[in-house]
C-alpha positions as CSV (number, residue, x, y, z in Angstrom):
1,X,3.6,19.1,-2.4
2,X,5.9,19.5,0.7
3,X,9.6,18.6,-0.2
4,X,9.8,16.7,3.2
5,X,6.4,14.9,2.6
6,X,7.8,14.0,-1.1
7,X,11.0,12.7,0.4
8,X,8.9,10.4,3.0
9,X,7.0,9.0,0.2
10,X,10.1,8.3,-1.9
11,X,11.8,6.5,0.9
12,X,8.9,4.7,2.5
13,X,6.4,4.1,-0.7
14,X,3.6,5.7,1.3
15,X,2.2,8.7,2.4
16,X,1.9,8.1,6.2
17,X,-0.3,9.7,8.7
18,X,-0.9,12.7,6.6
19,X,-4.9,12.9,6.2
20,X,-6.6,13.2,2.9
21,X,-5.9,11.7,-0.5
22,X,-2.0,11.1,0.4
23,X,-3.2,8.0,1.9
24,X,-1.8,6.0,-0.6
25,X,1.1,3.5,-1.6
26,X,3.8,4.0,-4.1
27,X,4.0,1.4,-6.7
28,X,5.8,1.1,-10.1
29,X,4.6,0.2,-13.2
30,X,6.5,-2.3,-15.6
31,X,7.1,1.0,-17.7
32,X,9.2,2.2,-14.6
33,X,6.9,4.9,-13.7
34,X,5.7,5.2,-10.1
35,X,2.2,6.1,-9.2
36,X,0.2,6.4,-6.1
37,X,-2.8,3.8,-5.6
38,X,-5.4,3.9,-2.9
39,X,-4.9,1.1,-0.5
40,X,-8.3,0.9,0.6
41,X,-9.5,-0.2,-2.8
42,X,-7.1,-3.1,-3.2
43,X,-8.9,-6.5,-3.1
44,X,-6.1,-9.1,-4.2
45,X,-2.2,-8.8,-4.8
46,X,-1.1,-11.9,-6.7
47,X,2.0,-12.7,-8.5
48,X,2.1,-14.8,-11.8
49,X,5.0,-14.0,-11.6
50,X,4.7,-10.3,-12.1
51,X,2.8,-8.6,-9.4
52,X,-0.8,-8.0,-10.0
53,X,-2.9,-5.8,-7.8
54,X,-6.7,-6.1,-8.3
55,X,-8.9,-3.1,-7.2
56,X,-12.3,-3.5,-5.8
57,X,-13.7,-2.0,-9.1
58,X,-12.2,-4.9,-11.1
59,X,-9.1,-2.6,-12.4
60,X,-6.0,-4.5,-12.4
61,X,-2.5,-3.1,-12.5
62,X,0.9,-5.0,-13.1
63,X,3.6,-3.5,-11.1
64,X,7.5,-4.3,-10.8
65,X,7.5,-4.1,-7.0
66,X,7.7,-7.6,-5.5
67,X,4.7,-8.8,-3.6
68,X,6.2,-9.0,-0.3
69,X,6.9,-5.3,-0.8
70,X,3.6,-4.3,-1.9
71,X,2.0,-6.1,0.9
72,X,4.4,-4.5,3.5
73,X,3.2,-1.2,2.1
74,X,-0.5,-2.0,2.5
75,X,-0.1,-3.4,6.1
76,X,2.1,-0.1,6.9
77,X,-0.9,2.0,5.4
78,X,-3.3,0.2,7.5
79,X,-1.3,0.5,10.6
80,X,-0.8,4.4,9.7
81,X,-4.7,5.0,9.8
82,X,-5.2,2.4,13.0
83,X,-7.1,0.1,10.8
84,X,-4.8,-2.4,12.4
85,X,-5.0,-1.5,16.1
86,X,-7.8,-4.0,16.9
87,X,-5.4,-7.4,18.0
88,X,-8.2,-9.7,16.5
89,X,-7.9,-8.1,13.1
90,X,-4.3,-8.5,13.2
91,X,-4.5,-12.1,13.8
92,X,-3.4,-12.3,17.3
93,X,-5.1,-14.7,19.4
94,X,-5.0,-12.8,22.8
95,X,-4.7,-9.2,23.6
96,X,-1.7,-8.3,25.6
């Protein structure tokens, strides 16, 4: 992996607008090991108090990252692939 891209992922916790399998968010397992998770497959993110991510496949991951940080990374991912470009999807009442 390109050093600049790796540095960006390490800093932002996501791969950004690079096409392909790098459209993922970085999260950290309870044992401290970081891994990349495809945000398109995330169904729910809950706090029990540990942050638990449930995928559409039913697979669950318990991570160290706070729920607010995981949600921020998911939103950033969707914005990077322009899935949140429609104001109605973003929750805005009126287009500007």
